[in-house]
All heavy atoms as TSV, in Angstrom:
chain	resi	resn	atom	element	x	y	z
A	1	MET	N	N	12.137	10.015	-1.673
A	1	MET	CA	C	11.076	10.089	-2.653
A	1	MET	C	C	10.222	8.823	-2.644
A	1	MET	O	O	9.014	8.890	-2.783
A	1	MET	CB	C	11.713	10.319	-4.031
A	1	MET	CG	C	10.747	10.784	-5.051
A	1	MET	SD	S	10.132	12.390	-4.579
A	1	MET	CE	C	9.452	12.943	-6.058
A	2	LEU	N	N	10.869	7.664	-2.490
A	2	LEU	CA	C	10.159	6.395	-2.461
A	2	LEU	C	C	9.150	6.361	-1.319
A	2	LEU	O	O	8.010	5.915	-1.495
A	2	LEU	CB	C	11.146	5.235	-2.327
A	2	LEU	CG	C	10.546	3.836	-2.250
A	2	LEU	CD1	C	9.907	3.470	-3.570
A	2	LEU	CD2	C	11.618	2.832	-1.887
A	3	ASN	N	N	9.558	6.853	-0.155
A	3	ASN	CA	C	8.686	6.869	1.015
A	3	ASN	C	C	7.423	7.691	0.760
A	3	ASN	O	O	6.321	7.302	1.151
A	3	ASN	CB	C	9.454	7.411	2.217
A	3	ASN	CG	C	8.766	7.122	3.523
A	3	ASN	OD1	O	7.969	6.200	3.632
A	3	ASN	ND2	N	9.078	7.914	4.518
A	4	THR	N	N	7.571	8.820	0.083
A	4	THR	CA	C	6.429	9.678	-0.218
A	4	THR	C	C	5.458	8.977	-1.154
A	4	THR	O	O	4.246	8.951	-0.895
A	4	THR	CB	C	6.906	10.997	-0.859
A	4	THR	OG1	O	7.836	11.622	0.027
A	4	THR	CG2	C	5.747	11.920	-1.143
A	5	TYR	N	N	5.963	8.404	-2.244
A	5	TYR	CA	C	5.100	7.677	-3.179
A	5	TYR	C	C	4.408	6.511	-2.483
A	5	TYR	O	O	3.217	6.269	-2.692
A	5	TYR	CB	C	5.910	7.139	-4.361
A	5	TYR	CG	C	6.152	8.153	-5.445
A	5	TYR	CD1	C	7.340	8.874	-5.499
A	5	TYR	CD2	C	5.206	8.379	-6.426
A	5	TYR	CE1	C	7.575	9.807	-6.488
A	5	TYR	CE2	C	5.420	9.312	-7.435
A	5	TYR	CZ	C	6.606	10.025	-7.456
A	5	TYR	OH	O	6.819	10.937	-8.444
A	6	PHE	N	N	5.152	5.795	-1.657
A	6	PHE	CA	C	4.604	4.647	-0.947
A	6	PHE	C	C	3.433	5.060	-0.067
A	6	PHE	O	O	2.358	4.468	-0.107
A	6	PHE	CB	C	5.705	3.980	-0.111
A	6	PHE	CG	C	5.237	2.784	0.651
A	6	PHE	CD1	C	5.180	1.551	0.041
A	6	PHE	CD2	C	4.847	2.886	1.976
A	6	PHE	CE1	C	4.749	0.432	0.723
A	6	PHE	CE2	C	4.413	1.788	2.671
A	6	PHE	CZ	C	4.361	0.554	2.047
A	7	ARG	N	N	3.626	6.098	0.738
A	7	ARG	CA	C	2.575	6.548	1.648
A	7	ARG	C	C	1.358	7.054	0.904
A	7	ARG	O	O	0.215	6.792	1.307
A	7	ARG	CB	C	3.120	7.628	2.581
A	7	ARG	CG	C	4.093	7.094	3.603
A	7	ARG	CD	C	4.703	8.239	4.387
A	7	ARG	NE	N	5.755	7.758	5.246
A	7	ARG	CZ	C	5.709	7.806	6.563
A	7	ARG	NH1	N	4.650	8.300	7.167
A	7	ARG	NH2	N	6.706	7.350	7.283
A	8	VAL	N	N	1.560	7.786	-0.171
A	8	VAL	CA	C	0.434	8.297	-0.955
A	8	VAL	C	C	-0.353	7.145	-1.573
A	8	VAL	O	O	-1.593	7.124	-1.524
A	8	VAL	CB	C	0.921	9.283	-2.044
A	8	VAL	CG1	C	-0.180	9.583	-3.045
A	8	VAL	CG2	C	1.431	10.560	-1.408
A	9	LEU	N	N	0.336	6.170	-2.141
A	9	LEU	CA	C	-0.357	5.045	-2.764
A	9	LEU	C	C	-1.103	4.185	-1.750
A	9	LEU	O	O	-2.264	3.818	-1.971
A	9	LEU	CB	C	0.626	4.181	-3.551
A	9	LEU	CG	C	1.013	4.723	-4.916
A	9	LEU	CD1	C	2.149	3.914	-5.511
A	9	LEU	CD2	C	-0.184	4.698	-5.843
A	10	VAL	N	N	-0.475	3.868	-0.636
A	10	VAL	CA	C	-1.128	3.044	0.384
A	10	VAL	C	C	-2.341	3.785	0.949
A	10	VAL	O	O	-3.418	3.203	1.111
A	10	VAL	CB	C	-0.145	2.637	1.494
A	10	VAL	CG1	C	-0.869	1.985	2.655
A	10	VAL	CG2	C	0.904	1.688	0.936
A	11	GLY	N	N	-2.203	5.053	1.227
A	11	GLY	CA	C	-3.334	5.843	1.721
A	11	GLY	C	C	-4.473	5.896	0.724
A	11	GLY	O	O	-5.651	5.776	1.085
A	12	THR	N	N	-4.136	6.051	-0.548
A	12	THR	CA	C	-5.144	6.071	-1.601
A	12	THR	C	C	-5.850	4.723	-1.709
A	12	THR	O	O	-7.080	4.668	-1.851
A	12	THR	CB	C	-4.493	6.432	-2.956
A	12	THR	OG1	O	-3.855	7.707	-2.828
A	12	THR	CG2	C	-5.524	6.488	-4.061
A	13	PHE	N	N	-5.088	3.636	-1.631
A	13	PHE	CA	C	-5.695	2.304	-1.681
A	13	PHE	C	C	-6.664	2.087	-0.527
A	13	PHE	O	O	-7.750	1.539	-0.714
A	13	PHE	CB	C	-4.626	1.216	-1.658
A	13	PHE	CG	C	-3.827	1.077	-2.921
A	13	PHE	CD1	C	-2.572	0.494	-2.891
A	13	PHE	CD2	C	-4.303	1.529	-4.136
A	13	PHE	CE1	C	-1.821	0.342	-4.038
A	13	PHE	CE2	C	-3.570	1.394	-5.299
A	13	PHE	CZ	C	-2.326	0.794	-5.249
A	14	VAL	N	N	-6.286	2.503	0.673
A	14	VAL	CA	C	-7.150	2.326	1.840
A	14	VAL	C	C	-8.431	3.150	1.682
A	14	VAL	O	O	-9.540	2.640	1.890
A	14	VAL	CB	C	-6.410	2.700	3.145
A	14	VAL	CG1	C	-7.369	2.771	4.318
A	14	VAL	CG2	C	-5.306	1.692	3.428
A	15	LEU	N	N	-8.289	4.414	1.312
A	15	LEU	CA	C	-9.478	5.251	1.118
A	15	LEU	C	C	-10.376	4.711	0.005
A	15	LEU	O	O	-11.598	4.687	0.143
A	15	LEU	CB	C	-9.063	6.690	0.815
A	15	LEU	CG	C	-8.447	7.452	1.978
A	15	LEU	CD1	C	-7.967	8.818	1.507
A	15	LEU	CD2	C	-9.435	7.591	3.117
A	16	PHE	N	N	-9.771	4.256	-1.083
A	16	PHE	CA	C	-10.527	3.690	-2.191
A	16	PHE	C	C	-11.327	2.472	-1.744
A	16	PHE	O	O	-12.516	2.344	-2.050
A	16	PHE	CB	C	-9.569	3.306	-3.339
A	16	PHE	CG	C	-10.216	2.527	-4.440
A	16	PHE	CD1	C	-11.011	3.164	-5.377
A	16	PHE	CD2	C	-10.027	1.163	-4.551
A	16	PHE	CE1	C	-11.616	2.449	-6.400
A	16	PHE	CE2	C	-10.618	0.432	-5.561
A	16	PHE	CZ	C	-11.421	1.080	-6.495
A	17	SER	N	N	-10.687	1.581	-0.990
A	17	SER	CA	C	-11.372	0.363	-0.580
A	17	SER	C	C	-12.503	0.661	0.406
A	17	SER	O	O	-13.552	0.014	0.362
A	17	SER	CB	C	-10.392	-0.647	0.007
A	17	SER	OG	O	-9.828	-0.162	1.190
A	18	VAL	N	N	-12.322	1.651	1.263
A	18	VAL	CA	C	-13.393	2.014	2.193
A	18	VAL	C	C	-14.570	2.625	1.444
A	18	VAL	O	O	-15.727	2.283	1.703
A	18	VAL	CB	C	-12.866	2.972	3.290
A	18	VAL	CG1	C	-14.007	3.547	4.109
A	18	VAL	CG2	C	-11.866	2.256	4.179
A	19	VAL	N	N	-14.302	3.506	0.506
A	19	VAL	CA	C	-15.372	4.095	-0.300
A	19	VAL	C	C	-16.103	3.013	-1.094
A	19	VAL	O	O	-17.344	2.999	-1.153
A	19	VAL	CB	C	-14.817	5.200	-1.239
A	19	VAL	CG1	C	-15.850	5.620	-2.272
A	19	VAL	CG2	C	-14.362	6.396	-0.428
A	20	MET	N	N	-15.359	2.089	-1.678
A	20	MET	CA	C	-15.987	1.003	-2.426
A	20	MET	C	C	-16.824	0.113	-1.504
A	20	MET	O	O	-17.893	-0.364	-1.894
A	20	MET	CB	C	-14.927	0.168	-3.150
A	20	MET	CG	C	-14.218	0.914	-4.255
A	20	MET	SD	S	-15.294	1.447	-5.577
A	20	MET	CE	C	-15.517	-0.086	-6.435
A	21	ALA	N	N	-16.362	-0.105	-0.278
A	21	ALA	CA	C	-17.121	-0.915	0.679
A	21	ALA	C	C	-18.437	-0.240	1.054
A	21	ALA	O	O	-19.457	-0.904	1.212
A	21	ALA	CB	C	-16.285	-1.179	1.926
A	22	VAL	N	N	-18.402	1.075	1.182
A	22	VAL	CA	C	-19.615	1.808	1.560
A	22	VAL	C	C	-20.611	1.869	0.407
A	22	VAL	O	O	-21.809	1.648	0.596
A	22	VAL	CB	C	-19.256	3.235	2.040
A	22	VAL	CG1	C	-20.498	4.096	2.192
A	22	VAL	CG2	C	-18.470	3.173	3.332
A	23	TYR	N	N	-20.125	2.132	-0.799
A	23	TYR	CA	C	-21.028	2.395	-1.913
A	23	TYR	C	C	-21.252	1.219	-2.861
A	23	TYR	O	O	-22.212	1.231	-3.630
A	23	TYR	CB	C	-20.535	3.603	-2.719
A	23	TYR	CG	C	-20.643	4.883	-1.939
A	23	TYR	CD1	C	-19.503	5.518	-1.461
A	23	TYR	CD2	C	-21.871	5.444	-1.640
A	23	TYR	CE1	C	-19.589	6.693	-0.730
A	23	TYR	CE2	C	-21.983	6.614	-0.913
A	23	TYR	CZ	C	-20.835	7.230	-0.464
A	23	TYR	OH	O	-20.935	8.388	0.262
A	24	VAL	N	N	-20.381	0.212	-2.850
A	24	VAL	CA	C	-20.512	-0.888	-3.806
A	24	VAL	C	C	-20.809	-2.203	-3.088
A	24	VAL	O	O	-21.875	-2.781	-3.263
A	24	VAL	CB	C	-19.247	-1.011	-4.693
A	24	VAL	CG1	C	-19.379	-2.187	-5.646
A	24	VAL	CG2	C	-19.019	0.278	-5.472
A	25	ASN	N	N	-19.834	-2.675	-2.304
A	25	ASN	CA	C	-19.988	-3.973	-1.659
A	25	ASN	C	C	-19.064	-4.026	-0.445
A	25	ASN	O	O	-17.891	-3.665	-0.534
A	25	ASN	CB	C	-19.630	-5.092	-2.656
A	25	ASN	CG	C	-19.955	-6.465	-2.134
A	25	ASN	OD1	O	-19.870	-6.736	-0.948
A	25	ASN	ND2	N	-20.320	-7.347	-3.052
A	26	ILE	N	N	-19.598	-4.515	0.660
A	26	ILE	CA	C	-18.842	-4.582	1.915
A	26	ILE	C	C	-17.588	-5.444	1.792
A	26	ILE	O	O	-16.626	-5.274	2.540
A	26	ILE	CB	C	-19.751	-5.077	3.067
A	26	ILE	CG1	C	-19.116	-4.809	4.426
A	26	ILE	CG2	C	-20.075	-6.544	2.908
A	26	ILE	CD1	C	-19.103	-3.388	4.826
A	27	ASN	N	N	-17.556	-6.350	0.837
A	27	ASN	CA	C	-16.402	-7.233	0.662
A	27	ASN	C	C	-15.142	-6.489	0.224
A	27	ASN	O	O	-14.048	-7.055	0.282
A	27	ASN	CB	C	-16.722	-8.348	-0.328
A	27	ASN	CG	C	-17.623	-9.394	0.290
A	27	ASN	OD1	O	-17.515	-9.701	1.469
A	27	ASN	ND2	N	-18.535	-9.927	-0.500
A	28	TRP	N	N	-15.266	-5.236	-0.173
A	28	TRP	CA	C	-14.079	-4.432	-0.496
A	28	TRP	C	C	-13.207	-4.210	0.732
A	28	TRP	O	O	-12.031	-3.886	0.618
A	28	TRP	CB	C	-14.474	-3.087	-1.106
A	28	TRP	CG	C	-14.694	-3.182	-2.577
A	28	TRP	CD1	C	-15.873	-3.349	-3.219
A	28	TRP	CD2	C	-13.693	-3.123	-3.594
A	28	TRP	NE1	N	-15.670	-3.398	-4.568
A	28	TRP	CE2	C	-14.344	-3.259	-4.834
A	28	TRP	CE3	C	-12.308	-2.965	-3.574
A	28	TRP	CZ2	C	-13.647	-3.243	-6.034
A	28	TRP	CZ3	C	-11.620	-2.943	-4.783
A	28	TRP	CH2	C	-12.291	-3.085	-5.989
A	29	LEU	N	N	-13.756	-4.412	1.928
A	29	LEU	CA	C	-12.945	-4.266	3.138
A	29	LEU	C	C	-11.852	-5.326	3.206
A	29	LEU	O	O	-10.853	-5.138	3.899
A	29	LEU	CB	C	-13.826	-4.320	4.383
A	29	LEU	CG	C	-14.694	-3.083	4.607
A	29	LEU	CD1	C	-15.542	-3.252	5.864
A	29	LEU	CD2	C	-13.852	-1.826	4.691
A	30	TRP	N	N	-12.018	-6.441	2.490
A	30	TRP	CA	C	-10.955	-7.448	2.432
A	30	TRP	C	C	-9.696	-6.879	1.791
A	30	TRP	O	O	-8.583	-7.276	2.111
A	30	TRP	CB	C	-11.415	-8.710	1.711
A	30	TRP	CG	C	-12.352	-9.511	2.541
A	30	TRP	CD1	C	-13.698	-9.660	2.358
A	30	TRP	CD2	C	-12.020	-10.249	3.716
A	30	TRP	NE1	N	-14.222	-10.443	3.353
A	30	TRP	CE2	C	-13.217	-10.825	4.195
A	30	TRP	CE3	C	-10.843	-10.475	4.411
A	30	TRP	CZ2	C	-13.255	-11.612	5.338
A	30	TRP	CZ3	C	-10.884	-11.265	5.553
A	30	TRP	CH2	C	-12.069	-11.823	6.003
A	31	PHE	N	N	-9.863	-5.943	0.865
A	31	PHE	CA	C	-8.711	-5.273	0.257
A	31	PHE	C	C	-7.970	-4.446	1.314
A	31	PHE	O	O	-6.738	-4.426	1.352
A	31	PHE	CB	C	-9.167	-4.396	-0.918
A	31	PHE	CG	C	-8.045	-3.754	-1.685
A	31	PHE	CD1	C	-7.020	-4.502	-2.224
A	31	PHE	CD2	C	-8.023	-2.386	-1.888
A	31	PHE	CE1	C	-5.984	-3.911	-2.939
A	31	PHE	CE2	C	-7.003	-1.782	-2.601
A	31	PHE	CZ	C	-5.986	-2.543	-3.120
A	32	THR	N	N	-8.732	-3.786	2.197
A	32	THR	CA	C	-8.128	-3.035	3.290
A	32	THR	C	C	-7.364	-3.977	4.224
A	32	THR	O	O	-6.255	-3.653	4.674
A	32	THR	CB	C	-9.213	-2.287	4.080
A	32	THR	OG1	O	-10.022	-1.548	3.172
A	32	THR	CG2	C	-8.607	-1.339	5.091
A	33	VAL	N	N	-7.945	-5.135	4.510
A	33	VAL	CA	C	-7.274	-6.135	5.349
A	33	VAL	C	C	-5.978	-6.588	4.684
A	33	VAL	O	O	-4.940	-6.708	5.335
A	33	VAL	CB	C	-8.209	-7.336	5.610
A	33	VAL	CG1	C	-7.461	-8.475	6.274
A	33	VAL	CG2	C	-9.401	-6.913	6.441
A	34	PHE	N	N	-6.018	-6.838	3.373
A	34	PHE	CA	C	-4.835	-7.253	2.623
A	34	PHE	C	C	-3.719	-6.216	2.744
A	34	PHE	O	O	-2.551	-6.557	2.970
A	34	PHE	CB	C	-5.218	-7.471	1.154
A	34	PHE	CG	C	-4.066	-7.755	0.248
A	34	PHE	CD1	C	-3.442	-8.989	0.253
A	34	PHE	CD2	C	-3.591	-6.779	-0.618
A	34	PHE	CE1	C	-2.371	-9.254	-0.586
A	34	PHE	CE2	C	-2.532	-7.032	-1.457
A	34	PHE	CZ	C	-1.917	-8.276	-1.442
A	35	ILE	N	N	-4.073	-4.951	2.629
A	35	ILE	CA	C	-3.082	-3.877	2.742
A	35	ILE	C	C	-2.477	-3.871	4.146
A	35	ILE	O	O	-1.252	-3.779	4.311
A	35	ILE	CB	C	-3.723	-2.509	2.421
A	35	ILE	CG1	C	-4.136	-2.458	0.955
A	35	ILE	CG2	C	-2.764	-1.368	2.747
A	35	ILE	CD1	C	-5.036	-1.287	0.613
A	36	GLY	N	N	-3.322	-3.991	5.168
A	36	GLY	CA	C	-2.837	-3.995	6.543
A	36	GLY	C	C	-1.910	-5.164	6.830
A	36	GLY	O	O	-0.862	-5.002	7.463
A	37	VAL	N	N	-2.281	-6.350	6.357
A	37	VAL	CA	C	-1.442	-7.539	6.564
A	37	VAL	C	C	-0.094	-7.366	5.869
A	37	VAL	O	O	0.951	-7.725	6.421
A	37	VAL	CB	C	-2.174	-8.812	6.086
A	37	VAL	CG1	C	-1.242	-10.007	6.037
A	37	VAL	CG2	C	-3.363	-9.103	6.978
A	38	ASN	N	N	-0.113	-6.808	4.673
A	38	ASN	CA	C	1.145	-6.582	3.958
A	38	ASN	C	C	2.037	-5.572	4.685
A	38	ASN	O	O	3.262	-5.732	4.708
A	38	ASN	CB	C	0.882	-6.119	2.533
A	38	ASN	CG	C	0.639	-7.265	1.606
A	38	ASN	OD1	O	1.425	-8.205	1.561
A	38	ASN	ND2	N	-0.449	-7.206	0.867
A	39	LEU	N	N	1.449	-4.552	5.273
A	39	LEU	CA	C	2.246	-3.587	6.029
A	39	LEU	C	C	2.869	-4.240	7.259
A	39	LEU	O	O	4.033	-3.988	7.573
A	39	LEU	CB	C	1.371	-2.402	6.448
A	39	LEU	CG	C	0.979	-1.428	5.339
A	39	LEU	CD1	C	-0.064	-0.443	5.848
A	39	LEU	CD2	C	2.188	-0.692	4.817
A	40	ILE	N	N	2.103	-5.089	7.935
A	40	ILE	CA	C	2.632	-5.776	9.107
A	40	ILE	C	C	3.751	-6.743	8.718
A	40	ILE	O	O	4.816	-6.761	9.345
A	40	ILE	CB	C	1.504	-6.510	9.860
A	40	ILE	CG1	C	0.553	-5.484	10.478
A	40	ILE	CG2	C	2.065	-7.440	10.933
A	40	ILE	CD1	C	-0.740	-6.077	10.995
A	41	GLN	N	N	3.538	-7.551	7.669
A	41	GLN	CA	C	4.580	-8.516	7.277
A	41	GLN	C	C	5.827	-7.801	6.789
A	41	GLN	O	O	6.927	-8.269	7.021
A	41	GLN	CB	C	4.065	-9.535	6.250
A	41	GLN	CG	C	3.847	-9.052	4.838
A	41	GLN	CD	C	5.089	-8.990	3.975
A	41	GLN	OE1	O	6.086	-9.650	4.237
A	41	GLN	NE2	N	5.025	-8.182	2.947
A	42	SER	N	N	5.679	-6.648	6.143
A	42	SER	CA	C	6.859	-5.937	5.656
A	42	SER	C	C	7.691	-5.374	6.813
A	42	SER	O	O	8.895	-5.194	6.682
A	42	SER	CB	C	6.463	-4.824	4.687
A	42	SER	OG	O	5.817	-3.766	5.362
A	43	ALA	N	N	7.044	-5.113	7.946
A	43	ALA	CA	C	7.779	-4.640	9.118
A	43	ALA	C	C	8.711	-5.721	9.653
A	43	ALA	O	O	9.789	-5.425	10.162
A	43	ALA	CB	C	6.805	-4.209	10.211
A	44	PHE	N	N	8.296	-6.979	9.523
A	44	PHE	CA	C	9.106	-8.092	10.028
A	44	PHE	C	C	10.091	-8.623	8.991
A	44	PHE	O	O	11.205	-9.008	9.327
A	44	PHE	CB	C	8.215	-9.234	10.500
A	44	PHE	CG	C	7.422	-8.882	11.726
A	44	PHE	CD1	C	6.069	-8.628	11.640
A	44	PHE	CD2	C	8.041	-8.784	12.958
A	44	PHE	CE1	C	5.332	-8.296	12.755
A	44	PHE	CE2	C	7.317	-8.449	14.093
A	44	PHE	CZ	C	5.954	-8.202	13.992
A	45	THR	N	N	9.689	-8.640	7.718
A	45	THR	CA	C	10.536	-9.246	6.683
A	45	THR	C	C	11.415	-8.234	5.966
A	45	THR	O	O	12.316	-8.611	5.238
A	45	THR	CB	C	9.674	-9.966	5.642
A	45	THR	OG1	O	8.855	-9.012	4.963
A	45	THR	CG2	C	8.818	-11.039	6.272
A	46	LYS	N	N	11.118	-6.951	6.137
A	46	LYS	CA	C	11.840	-5.872	5.434
A	46	LYS	C	C	11.691	-5.970	3.911
A	46	LYS	O	O	12.533	-5.510	3.159
A	46	LYS	CB	C	13.326	-5.850	5.807
A	46	LYS	CG	C	13.596	-5.773	7.279
A	46	LYS	CD	C	13.152	-4.458	7.853
A	46	LYS	CE	C	13.605	-4.357	9.288
A	46	LYS	NZ	N	12.571	-4.053	10.219
A	47	TRP	N	N	10.606	-6.616	3.447
A	47	TRP	CA	C	10.321	-6.728	2.013
A	47	TRP	C	C	8.882	-6.329	1.768
A	47	TRP	O	O	7.971	-6.765	2.487
A	47	TRP	CB	C	10.537	-8.155	1.506
A	47	TRP	CG	C	10.240	-8.277	0.048
A	47	TRP	CD1	C	11.068	-7.959	-0.982
A	47	TRP	CD2	C	9.024	-8.725	-0.552
A	47	TRP	NE1	N	10.442	-8.176	-2.167
A	47	TRP	CE2	C	9.177	-8.658	-1.943
A	47	TRP	CE3	C	7.813	-9.171	-0.051
A	47	TRP	CZ2	C	8.180	-9.007	-2.834
A	47	TRP	CZ3	C	6.808	-9.530	-0.931
A	47	TRP	CH2	C	7.007	-9.450	-2.310
A	48	CYS	N	N	8.669	-5.502	0.749
A	48	CYS	CA	C	7.327	-5.050	0.407
A	48	CYS	C	C	7.187	-5.072	-1.116
A	48	CYS	O	O	8.032	-4.530	-1.836
A	48	CYS	CB	C	7.095	-3.641	0.945
A	48	CYS	SG	S	5.489	-2.980	0.517
A	49	LEU	N	N	6.124	-5.698	-1.594
A	49	LEU	CA	C	5.903	-5.805	-3.035
A	49	LEU	C	C	5.749	-4.432	-3.676
A	49	LEU	O	O	6.316	-4.177	-4.739
A	49	LEU	CB	C	4.665	-6.661	-3.321
A	49	LEU	CG	C	4.287	-6.821	-4.790
A	49	LEU	CD1	C	5.405	-7.498	-5.564
A	49	LEU	CD2	C	2.992	-7.603	-4.910
A	50	LEU	N	N	5.005	-3.533	-3.044
A	50	LEU	CA	C	4.811	-2.196	-3.612
A	50	LEU	C	C	6.140	-1.459	-3.752
A	50	LEU	O	O	6.388	-0.789	-4.752
A	50	LEU	CB	C	3.836	-1.382	-2.760
A	50	LEU	CG	C	3.540	0.030	-3.252
A	50	LEU	CD1	C	2.971	0.015	-4.678
A	50	LEU	CD2	C	2.586	0.737	-2.303
A	51	GLU	N	N	7.009	-1.601	-2.771
A	51	GLU	CA	C	8.326	-0.966	-2.846
A	51	GLU	C	C	9.127	-1.514	-4.028
A	51	GLU	O	O	9.759	-0.757	-4.771
A	51	GLU	CB	C	9.097	-1.186	-1.553
A	51	GLU	CG	C	10.434	-0.504	-1.534
A	51	GLU	CD	C	11.174	-0.704	-0.226
A	51	GLU	OE1	O	10.525	-0.839	0.818
A	51	GLU	OE2	O	12.411	-0.723	-0.263
A	52	THR	N	N	9.070	-2.818	-4.228
A	52	THR	CA	C	9.760	-3.444	-5.360
A	52	THR	C	C	9.225	-2.910	-6.680
A	52	THR	O	O	9.993	-2.591	-7.593
A	52	THR	CB	C	9.594	-4.981	-5.297
A	52	THR	OG1	O	10.079	-5.439	-4.039
A	52	THR	CG2	C	10.345	-5.661	-6.414
A	53	ILE	N	N	7.906	-2.785	-6.778
A	53	ILE	CA	C	7.281	-2.274	-8.006
A	53	ILE	C	C	7.695	-0.830	-8.247
A	53	ILE	O	O	8.052	-0.455	-9.381
A	53	ILE	CB	C	5.752	-2.408	-7.923
A	53	ILE	CG1	C	5.344	-3.881	-7.951
A	53	ILE	CG2	C	5.073	-1.637	-9.062
A	53	ILE	CD1	C	3.893	-4.138	-7.627
A	54	LEU	N	N	7.666	0.003	-7.205
A	54	LEU	CA	C	8.046	1.405	-7.370
A	54	LEU	C	C	9.509	1.553	-7.788
A	54	LEU	O	O	9.843	2.405	-8.618
A	54	LEU	CB	C	7.775	2.179	-6.083
A	54	LEU	CG	C	6.301	2.394	-5.725
A	54	LEU	CD1	C	6.174	3.020	-4.341
A	54	LEU	CD2	C	5.617	3.247	-6.770
A	55	LEU	N	N	10.390	0.722	-7.226
A	55	LEU	CA	C	11.799	0.769	-7.610
A	55	LEU	C	C	11.972	0.382	-9.077
A	55	LEU	O	O	12.775	0.998	-9.795
A	55	LEU	CB	C	12.632	-0.145	-6.710
A	55	LEU	CG	C	12.825	0.348	-5.281
A	55	LEU	CD1	C	13.483	-0.740	-4.431
A	55	LEU	CD2	C	13.633	1.617	-5.250
A	56	LYS	N	N	11.220	-0.612	-9.538
A	56	LYS	CA	C	11.307	-1.027	-10.938
A	56	LYS	C	C	10.768	0.030	-11.875
A	56	LYS	O	O	11.157	0.114	-13.031
A	56	LYS	CB	C	10.597	-2.355	-11.157
A	56	LYS	CG	C	11.360	-3.518	-10.553
A	56	LYS	CD	C	10.775	-4.840	-10.948
A	56	LYS	CE	C	11.520	-5.926	-10.206
A	56	LYS	NZ	N	12.038	-6.952	-11.033
A	57	LEU	N	N	9.851	0.857	-11.367
A	57	LEU	CA	C	9.309	1.964	-12.166
A	57	LEU	C	C	10.252	3.156	-12.213
A	57	LEU	O	O	9.976	4.138	-12.901
A	57	LEU	CB	C	7.946	2.394	-11.610
A	57	LEU	CG	C	6.793	1.421	-11.855
A	57	LEU	CD1	C	5.552	1.900	-11.126
A	57	LEU	CD2	C	6.524	1.254	-13.342
A	58	GLY	N	N	11.349	3.085	-11.439
A	58	GLY	CA	C	12.350	4.139	-11.510
A	58	GLY	C	C	12.303	5.156	-10.393
A	58	GLY	O	O	13.003	6.171	-10.440
A	59	ILE	N	N	11.488	4.916	-9.381
A	59	ILE	CA	C	11.443	5.833	-8.241
A	59	ILE	C	C	12.711	5.648	-7.421
A	59	ILE	O	O	13.116	4.541	-7.120
A	59	ILE	CB	C	10.191	5.558	-7.358
A	59	ILE	CG1	C	8.905	5.598	-8.183
A	59	ILE	CG2	C	10.146	6.537	-6.188
A	59	ILE	CD1	C	8.623	6.899	-8.842
A	60	LYS	N	N	13.362	6.736	-7.072
A	60	LYS	CA	C	14.618	6.683	-6.333
A	60	LYS	C	C	14.377	6.406	-4.858
A	60	LYS	O	O	13.409	6.897	-4.263
A	60	LYS	CB	C	15.368	8.004	-6.468
A	60	LYS	CG	C	15.648	8.393	-7.909
A	60	LYS	CD	C	16.960	7.851	-8.361
A	60	LYS	CE	C	17.342	8.460	-9.680
A	60	LYS	NZ	N	17.365	7.588	-10.771
A	61	LYS	N	N	15.271	5.611	-4.250
A	61	LYS	CA	C	15.198	5.329	-2.823
A	61	LYS	C	C	15.572	6.572	-2.037
A	61	LYS	O	O	16.374	7.387	-2.474
A	61	LYS	CB	C	16.167	4.196	-2.454
A	61	LYS	CG	C	15.516	2.881	-2.315
A	61	LYS	CD	C	16.439	1.905	-1.634
A	61	LYS	CE	C	15.577	0.716	-1.259
A	61	LYS	NZ	N	16.268	-0.260	-0.482
A	62	ASP	N	N	14.971	6.685	-0.843
A	62	ASP	CA	C	15.298	7.806	0.045
A	62	ASP	C	C	16.714	7.625	0.579
A	62	ASP	O	O	17.128	6.523	0.909
A	62	ASP	CB	C	14.330	7.858	1.218
A	62	ASP	CG	C	12.882	8.106	0.770
A	62	ASP	OD1	O	12.714	8.755	-0.275
A	62	ASP	OD2	O	11.970	7.646	1.444
A	63	ILE	N	N	17.443	8.715	0.677
A	63	ILE	CA	C	18.807	8.665	1.213
A	63	ILE	C	C	18.721	9.084	2.682
A	63	ILE	O	O	18.269	10.183	2.986
A	63	ILE	CB	C	19.741	9.608	0.437
A	63	ILE	CG1	C	19.812	9.169	-1.020
A	63	ILE	CG2	C	21.113	9.626	1.073
A	63	ILE	CD1	C	20.574	10.111	-1.915
A	64	PRO	N	N	19.145	8.208	3.610
A	64	PRO	CA	C	19.038	8.536	5.039
A	64	PRO	C	C	19.983	9.633	5.476
A	64	PRO	O	O	20.903	10.004	4.910
A	64	PRO	CB	C	19.375	7.232	5.739
A	64	PRO	CG	C	20.006	6.346	4.748
A	64	PRO	CD	C	19.688	6.906	3.396
């Protein structure tokens, strides 16, 4: 369940930032860069802030 929420939220954030960059200000693309950098660092560190937040909100971890 956690994986599903994570993917939906990250995808929504990316789409939101691109739409904001097109219609509001190009600097919204920095938010997209921030998301990408966080995804890359989480691959190496095995820690992600969004995952921590979702767990604290009560979302159950996926059972392998």
